[in-house]
C-alpha positions in Angstrom: 0.1 -0.1 -0.1 1.1 3.5 -0.7 -0.4 6.6 0.9 0.0 9.8 -0.8 -0.5 13.4 0.5 -0.2 16.3 -1.7 0.2 20.0 -0.7 0.8 23.1 -2.5 -1.2 25.0 -5.2 -3.2 28.0 -5.1 -3.7 31.2 -6.9 -1.3 32.8 -9.2 -1.0 35.0 -12.1 0.0 34.1 -15.6 3.8 33.9 -15.9 4.3 33.2 -12.1 5.6 30.0 -10.4 4.3 27.6 -8.0 5.1 24.3 -6.7 3.2 21.1 -5.5 4.4 18.5 -3.4 3.3 14.9 -2.8 4.7 12.9 0.1 4.5 9.2 0.0 4.4 6.6 2.6 4.4 2.7 2.6 6.9 2.3 -0.1 10.3 4.1 -1.0 10.5 6.4 -4.1 13.1 3.9 -5.5 10.6 1.2 -5.8 7.6 3.2 -7.3 6.8 5.1 -10.3 5.2 8.6 -9.3 3.2 10.9 -11.6 1.4 14.1 -11.9 -2.0 14.4 -13.5 -4.4 17.2 -14.1 -7.8 17.6 -14.7 -9.3 21.1 -15.9 -13.0 21.8 -15.8 -14.9 20.0 -18.5 -12.0 18.1 -19.7 -10.6 14.7 -18.9 -7.8 14.1 -16.5 -4.3 14.2 -18.4 -0.9 13.1 -17.7 1.4 15.9 -16.9 4.9 14.4 -15.9 6.4 11.4 -14.3 9.5 10.2 -12.4 10.1 6.4 -12.6 11.6 4.4 -9.7 15.1 4.8 -11.2 14.8 8.6 -11.4 14.2 8.9 -15.2 11.6 11.7 -15.9 9.0 12.4 -18.5 6.8 15.3 -19.4 3.8 16.0 -21.6 4.5 18.3 -24.5 2.7 21.4 -23.3 4.7 21.7 -20.2 7.9 20.7 -21.4 10.8 23.5 -20.4 8.2 25.1 -17.9 7.6 22.3 -15.5 10.2 20.1 -13.7 9.4 17.0 -11.6 11.9 15.9 -9.0 12.0 13.9 -5.7 14.0 14.0 -2.4 14.3 10.5 -1.5 15.3 11.5 2.2 11.7 13.0 2.4 10.0 10.3 0.2 8.6 13.4 -1.6 8.1 14.3 -5.2 7.8 17.8 -6.4 6.3 19.5 -9.5 7.8 23.0 -10.2 5.7 25.1 -12.4 7.3 28.0 -14.1 5.9 30.5 -16.5 2.3 29.3 -15.7 -0.3 29.9 -18.3 -4.2 30.1 -17.7 -4.4 26.7 -19.6 -2.6 25.2 -16.7 -5.5 25.7 -14.4 -6.6 22.6 -13.1 -6.8 20.2 -10.1 -3.4 18.5 -10.0 -3.2 15.0 -8.7 -0.1 12.8 -7.7 -0.3 9.2 -8.4 1.9 6.0 -7.6 2.4 2.6 -9.1 4.7 -0.2 -8.2 7.6 -0.4 -10.6 6.8 -2.4 -13.7 3.3 -2.2 -13.2 0.9 -0.3 -15.7 -1.8 1.1 -13.7 -1.8 3.9 -11.1 -3.4 2.3 -8.2 -2.5 4.9 -5.6 -3.7 8.7 -5.5 -3.3 11.7 -3.6 -6.0 14.3 -3.2 -6.4 17.0 -5.7 -4.6 20.3 -5.4 -6.2 23.3 -7.2 -4.0 25.5 -9.1 -5.6 28.6 -10.7 -3.8 30.9 -13.2 -5.3 34.2 -13.6 -4.7 36.2 -17.0 
């Protein structure tokens, strides 16, 4: 079992930066893949970024160069640093985990609202 507790988010202006965090318990980060998803109003949930058990990272095209996913193994926490935010980044952000070599994300944190004003 993996428990995820997300924090961060809020209301910002376009061009600002914001960080969301996701603290994991039950498994260490070197044994699980962690990802961030988001869901905007009226839209389906979409993948944003991920960091695998071995530290490799991946991003959806719309956030490449603006968002950075990282982790602190000592704190068992994953971060999503979001720079140069745009109004279209407005969404509820969710962190998710899956054991390495598994396909589905079975563990989810609570959503964190990020609202970007123009």
